N, C-alpha and C positions, 0 to 999 in steps of 0.2 A: 504494500500500500504506500509506504514511504517513497519507494522508487517511482511510482506513478505520479505522486504529488510533486516530486522533484522535477520530473520530466515536464509536467504541465506548467510548473512555475518557470522553468527554463524557456519553453516555447512561448509562453506569455511574454517573458522579458524580451525575447527576440522580436516578437510581433510589435511590441511597443517601441523598441529601439528602431526598427525599420520604419515605422510610421513617423517617428521623430525626424529621421533623416529626410524622408519625403516632404514633410511639412516645412523643414528648413529650406529645402531646395525650392519649394513653391514660393515662399516669401522672397527669397533672393531673386528668383526669376521674374517676379512681378514688377520690381523696379526697373529691371533691364528691359522687360517688355514695353513698359511705358516710354522709356527713352527711345527705343527703336521706333515705336508707333508714332512718336512725335518728330522723328527724323532729327534728333538732337545729338550730334556727336559730342557736344560739350557735356550734356547730361550723362551720356554713355561713358565718357572718359573717366569719370570718377569710379567706375566699376571695372576698369581694365587692369589686368595683371601687368607686371613690369615688362613682360614679353608676351606677345599675342600672335598666334598663328592665324592669319586671315587668308581666306581662299575665295576667289571668284571663279566659278565654273571650272574648278579643278586646278587653277593656277594658284598655288599656295606660296605664301611669303611670310616670314617671321618679322615682326616689327616691334619696336619698343612702344610704350604707351602713347607717347607724343606723336610718333609717326602713325600709329593706328588711328588716333583721333583725326589726323589730317586725311588719311585714306577714307575713313568713314564720312567725313565732312564732304569730300569730293563725291563719294557715291550718293549721299543724300541730296546734294545739289543737282546732280545729273538725273537722279531717279527719286524725286520726292515721294514720301509715302502717302498712299491713299488709305492703307490699312495694314496692320500687322497683328496676327493672332498666333498664339502658341497652340499647336494642334496635338502635341504630345510632350510630356515631361516626365522625368523620373530621376533615378540615381542608379549608378552602376553598382555592382556587388561590393566595390570598394568605397561606396558612399559619395561618389563624384556626381554632383547634380548636372543634368543636361536638359536640353529642350530642342524640339524641332518645331519651327514656326513657318508661317506663310506670310511673306512680305509682298504686298501688292503696291507697286509704284507706277510712276508715270510711264516708264519705258518697258514694263513687264512685271511678271510675277516670279518670285524667287522662293525656293525652299531654303530655310535658314537653320543651320545646326549650331547650337551654342553649347559650349562645355565650360563649366566653372571650376575654379580651384576649390578643392574640398576644405571643409572645416575652417571657414572664415566667418567673422562676424558680419561682414558685408560681402556681397558677391564680388568675385574677381574673375572676369572673363579670361579664359585661357585660350579658347579656340572659337573662331567664327567662320562658318562656311556658308557662302551664298551660291546657290545653284539655280540657274534660270530654268524655269519650267517650260 
């Protein structure tokens, strides 16, 4: 009986822990979603990691945070947002929050993949991939 109780307690703890990681990712992604939806590279810049991998249609480049802000400012200027919604979000087995979104802009629609650095008090974007649909 004690063994069953211990197993139930352990699995309950795992469930609560997994839910906490997911909720933290949701909160972090909400502020990032708002910045992208507003087309604001300045607002987004405060959530950038020191080094960010940015990809447009498979062409990937690693930038520092200042360069990333300039690249995004240029992208938003050429392709201002009509809408941005997160269509899927979650966390990897290692607890790394991520999201897949749909960015509708002036020149087209993009699937956007975002990966955040784990275990931060505020989101830190590590990877941004924009793929034209």
